[in-house]
C-alpha positions, 0 to 999 in steps of 0.5 A: 734347873727345876730346883732353881726355877722353884727357888726363883719363884719363891724369892727374887734373890737366891744363894746358888752356892749351896744348890751348886754344892749339892748338884756337884756332889750328885755328879761327883758321887755318881762319877766317883762311886757309881751311886746316886745320893740325890743331894739336890732333891733330898738334901737332908740325907745323912751323907750329904749333911756329913759332907756339909758339916765336915766342910764347915768344920775344916773351914773353922779350923783353917780360920782358927789358929788355936785349933791348928794343933791336933790335940787341941782340935780333936778335944774341941767341939769341932773335933768331936763333930768331925769324928762323927762326920768322918764315921758317917763319910767313911762308913758310907764309902766303905759300904759302897766299896764293898757293894761295888766289889761284890757287884764286880765279882757277880756280874759285869760292870756297866760300860760306863764305869765309875772312878771307884771301879777303876781303883778296884781293879788295882790289886795293890790298893787296899780298901783303905787306900781306895776309900782315901782316894775316893773321899779326896776326889769327892770332898775336894771335887764338889767344893772346887766345882761349886765354887768355880760355878758360883763365880762363873754365875756371878760374873755372868750376872754382872755382865749380861752382854756376855751372858747373852753371847753364851 
């Protein structure tokens, strides 16, 4: 709310989608991995930028039929940038997995555990399996959530009578 108030004071119109993406990423990182990335207040963090860039690269690939073939995509500038993004994303998640595993061994985890903590309890899952689950949960979850919230805010803005009722 504080960030929205600051933006509204600077400009009468704002694009809420990037702000909602950052807020959703904050919430999902906390819920999925048990870490705070401060995407909304420190949006220039390496991990946050990698998520944003990877999302844009995926969109570009989806809307560019010539990039559908893996061999063409990975040789393209977008593919090379995606490799960099994935290195950052996987590195961050792997570090968090290692840290949470060590935390679980050395002390009792908090009562309110993250999704990652639940996955770590399953001995059948490798670190790669866990990383893939967490990455999917976070990557897809923050984008879907922010899209839904943006549309809801747009609808409420177009229908002030319904906004008042809420």
